[in-house]
C-alpha positions in Angstrom: 264.8 102.9 89.1 263.4 99.4 88.4 262.9 97.1 91.3 263.2 93.3 91.4 259.9 93.2 93.2 256.9 95.4 94.0 254.8 94.2 96.9 251.3 95.7 97.1 249.8 95.7 100.6 251.1 95.9 104.1 249.1 93.4 106.1 250.5 90.0 107.3 251.1 88.8 103.7 252.8 92.0 102.5 254.9 92.2 105.7 256.0 88.6 105.5 256.9 89.0 101.8 259.0 92.2 102.5 261.0 90.5 105.2 261.7 87.4 103.1 262.5 89.6 100.0 265.0 91.6 102.1 266.6 88.4 103.4 267.0 87.2 99.8 268.5 90.6 98.9 265.9 91.4 96.3 265.6 95.1 95.5 262.0 95.7 96.6 259.4 98.4 97.0 256.4 97.8 99.3 253.4 100.0 98.6 250.9 100.2 101.4 248.3 102.7 102.6 249.0 101.4 106.2 250.0 98.3 108.1 246.5 97.4 109.2 245.1 94.1 108.2 241.5 93.1 108.9 242.5 91.9 112.4 243.8 95.3 113.4 240.5 96.0 115.1 240.6 92.9 117.3 241.0 93.3 121.0 243.0 90.1 121.2 244.3 87.7 118.6 245.0 84.3 120.1 245.9 82.3 117.0 249.0 84.1 115.8 251.5 81.3 116.1 254.2 82.0 118.6 252.3 84.6 120.5 249.7 83.5 123.1 247.7 86.7 122.7 248.2 90.0 121.0 246.0 92.9 120.1 245.3 93.7 116.5 247.1 97.1 116.7 250.1 95.5 118.4 250.3 92.8 115.7 250.2 95.5 113.0 252.9 97.5 114.7 255.0 94.3 115.1 254.7 93.6 111.4 255.7 97.1 110.5 258.7 97.1 112.9 259.9 93.7 111.5 259.8 95.0 107.9 261.6 98.3 108.8 264.3 96.4 110.8 265.2 94.4 107.7 264.6 97.1 105.1 267.9 98.9 105.2 268.9 99.8 101.6 267.0 96.8 100.1 263.4 97.6 100.7 261.9 101.0 99.9 258.7 101.6 101.9 256.0 103.7 100.3 253.7 104.1 103.3 250.5 106.1 102.8 250.5 105.3 99.2 247.6 103.5 97.4 247.9 101.4 94.2 245.6 102.6 91.4 246.6 100.4 88.5 249.2 97.9 87.3 250.2 97.4 83.7 252.9 95.8 81.6 255.7 98.3 81.1 255.7 99.8 77.6 258.8 101.9 77.7 261.8 100.7 75.7 264.0 101.8 78.5 262.6 99.1 80.8 263.3 95.4 80.7 261.0 93.1 78.7 258.1 91.6 80.7 258.5 94.2 83.5 255.6 96.1 85.1 254.5 99.7 85.9 252.6 100.3 89.1 250.6 103.5 89.3 249.8 104.9 92.7 248.1 108.0 94.0 251.5 109.5 94.4 253.4 108.4 91.3 254.8 105.4 89.4 257.0 102.5 90.2 258.6 99.9 87.9 259.4 96.3 88.8 260.4 93.1 87.2 257.8 91.2 89.3 254.8 91.9 91.5 253.3 90.3 94.6 249.7 91.4 95.2 249.0 91.2 98.9 246.2 93.8 99.1 243.8 91.8 101.3 240.1 92.2 101.5 237.6 94.1 103.5 234.5 92.7 105.3 231.1 93.3 103.9 229.6 95.5 106.5 226.2 95.0 108.2 224.2 98.1 107.1 221.5 98.5 109.7 220.9 101.0 112.5 223.3 100.5 115.4 225.8 98.4 113.5 228.4 101.1 113.3 227.8 102.3 116.8 228.4 98.9 118.4 231.2 97.7 116.1 234.0 96.3 118.4 231.5 96.7 121.3 229.8 93.4 120.8 229.5 93.4 117.0 232.5 91.8 115.3 233.5 90.4 112.0 236.0 87.7 113.2 234.9 84.7 115.4 238.4 83.3 115.2 239.8 86.5 116.7 237.1 87.5 119.2 235.1 84.4 119.9 236.8 83.4 123.2 235.8 86.8 124.6 232.2 85.6 124.6 232.6 82.4 126.7 229.3 81.4 128.4 227.3 84.1 126.6 224.5 84.1 124.1 225.6 85.2 120.6 224.2 85.3 117.1 225.9 84.7 113.8 224.5 86.5 110.7 225.0 84.7 107.4 224.3 81.4 105.7 227.6 80.4 104.0 230.5 78.3 105.1 232.1 81.2 107.0 228.9 81.6 109.1 228.6 77.9 109.9 232.3 77.6 110.6 232.1 80.6 112.9 229.2 79.0 114.7 231.2 75.8 115.0 234.0 77.7 116.8 231.6 79.6 119.0 229.6 76.6 120.2 232.7 75.3 121.8 232.6 78.0 124.5 229.4 80.1 124.1 226.2 79.4 126.0 224.1 79.5 122.9 224.6 80.3 119.2 221.8 81.5 116.9 222.4 81.5 113.2 220.3 84.1 111.2 219.9 83.6 107.5 217.8 85.9 105.4 216.6 83.2 103.0 215.4 79.6 103.3 218.5 78.1 101.7 222.2 78.1 102.7 225.4 78.4 100.7 227.3 76.3 103.2 228.3 72.7 102.5 225.5 70.3 103.5 227.9 68.3 105.7 228.9 71.5 107.6 225.3 72.5 108.0 224.3 69.2 109.4 227.2 68.9 111.8 226.6 72.4 113.2 222.8 72.4 113.3 222.6 69.2 115.3 224.5 70.7 118.2 222.1 71.4 121.1 223.6 74.9 121.6 222.8 76.0 118.1 219.5 77.3 116.8 219.1 78.1 113.1 216.6 80.8 112.0 215.7 81.1 108.3 213.9 84.0 106.6 215.3 86.2 109.4 216.4 89.7 108.3 218.5 91.8 110.7 216.9 95.2 111.3 218.7 96.9 114.2 221.5 96.4 116.8 220.6 97.6 120.3 222.7 98.1 123.4 224.0 100.4 126.2 227.7 100.5 126.4 227.8 97.2 124.6 225.4 95.1 122.5 222.4 93.8 124.4 220.1 92.6 121.6 219.5 92.2 117.8 216.2 93.1 116.3 215.2 91.1 113.2 212.1 90.6 111.0 210.7 87.1 110.6 209.6 86.9 107.0 207.8 83.6 107.6 205.5 85.0 110.3 202.3 86.8 109.5 203.0 89.2 112.4 204.2 92.6 111.4 206.2 93.4 114.5 209.9 92.7 114.6 211.5 90.3 117.1 214.2 91.3 119.6 216.8 88.6 120.4 218.8 89.1 123.6 222.5 88.6 122.8 225.8 90.1 123.9 227.7 89.2 120.8 226.9 89.5 117.1 229.2 87.9 114.6 228.7 89.1 111.0 229.7 86.7 108.2 228.0 88.0 105.1 231.0 87.9 102.9 234.1 90.0 102.1 235.2 92.2 99.2 238.7 91.7 97.9 240.8 94.8 97.3 241.6 94.0 93.7 240.1 96.7 91.5 243.5 98.0 90.5 244.5 94.6 89.0 241.3 94.0 86.9 242.7 95.4 83.7 245.6 93.0 83.7 244.4 89.9 85.5 241.1 88.1 84.9 239.4 88.0 88.3 236.9 85.3 89.3 233.2 85.9 89.9 233.9 87.3 93.4 236.6 89.6 92.2 239.3 87.5 93.7 242.7 86.8 92.0 243.0 83.1 90.9 246.3 81.6 91.9 248.1 78.3 91.6 248.1 77.0 95.2 251.5 75.4 94.8 253.4 78.7 94.3 250.8 81.5 94.3 251.4 82.4 90.7 248.6 84.2 88.8 247.9 83.6 85.1 250.1 86.6 84.3 253.7 85.6 84.2 255.7 87.8 86.7 252.7 88.4 89.0 251.9 86.5 92.2 249.2 87.0 94.8 248.9 86.0 98.4 246.4 86.2 101.2 242.8 87.4 101.3 242.8 88.9 97.8 243.2 85.4 96.3 240.7 82.6 95.6 242.4 80.4 98.3 239.9 78.3 100.2 240.9 79.5 103.7 241.9 83.1 104.8 243.6 83.9 108.0 246.6 85.8 109.2 248.9 82.8 109.4 247.8 81.5 106.0 248.3 84.9 104.4 251.8 85.1 105.7 252.5 81.5 104.6 251.1 82.3 101.1 253.5 85.2 100.8 256.6 83.3 101.9 255.7 80.6 99.4 255.4 83.3 96.7 258.7 84.9 97.5 260.5 81.5 97.2 259.0 81.2 93.7 259.6 84.8 92.8 263.3 84.4 93.7 263.6 81.4 91.4 261.8 83.3 88.7 264.1 86.3 88.9 267.4 84.5 89.3 266.7 81.9 86.6 266.1 84.6 84.0 
């Protein structure tokens, strides 16, 4: 069969889109490996609007349940299925300007597509990082920062995300050390100045992380000081390590049809989430949107569905 809409991804954006598509009675298929967005690993999310605090796993389950409650005979859920490629449909049996979606389990056809495939964090690849992930090492200051009130923490990175994370952390942490492996920063000069002048913040340049140490939880970060003539590494006592070294959008399957930007993100029109390909929209962390969070991803998706509905019904 041919669907009105194919949604690729089952995080906050994909789930929000599926609920709205069902409410608008669009014949929809949602293709998702699982319902776990990046925040699924968080112990407690305190900025999901309408909920004071919820764990990442509970949020994922809540999104899944919401979609399934509305799905009925309108939304087909292809759980455990990964998208491999999208292309314009070539069969004369299919409507003009429709699409074919190839997955690891088969093919689906749809008149429109919403890509909500999210992104994945660039991991810290040093000894101890894997062992202490979620035990003091985290990739989300917004999600986990309040857990480190009155503690000494470190932020790894030199871009806007790193300095913005430090700005959040300095509101409640005892001290915040920013480690940047070079002498220059990618963050905006104004952000750097504002964060750096806070007495709680210390900025270290030419500092390369070497090892995460701990017992049950993180106790220190070992780094090399490239400015020093000393050969021995330096051990910094901290209980929290916040890694902000970039993210990798899950967009490889779309590259043959959509021109991605230099960071492999999908460029969209911020007014309606349309891509440059007519009939395809994108929402959430896979896009070139300036800010990426759960609430923003869900809002992007709702905005896209409103536009998709107009697109489908006006044709």
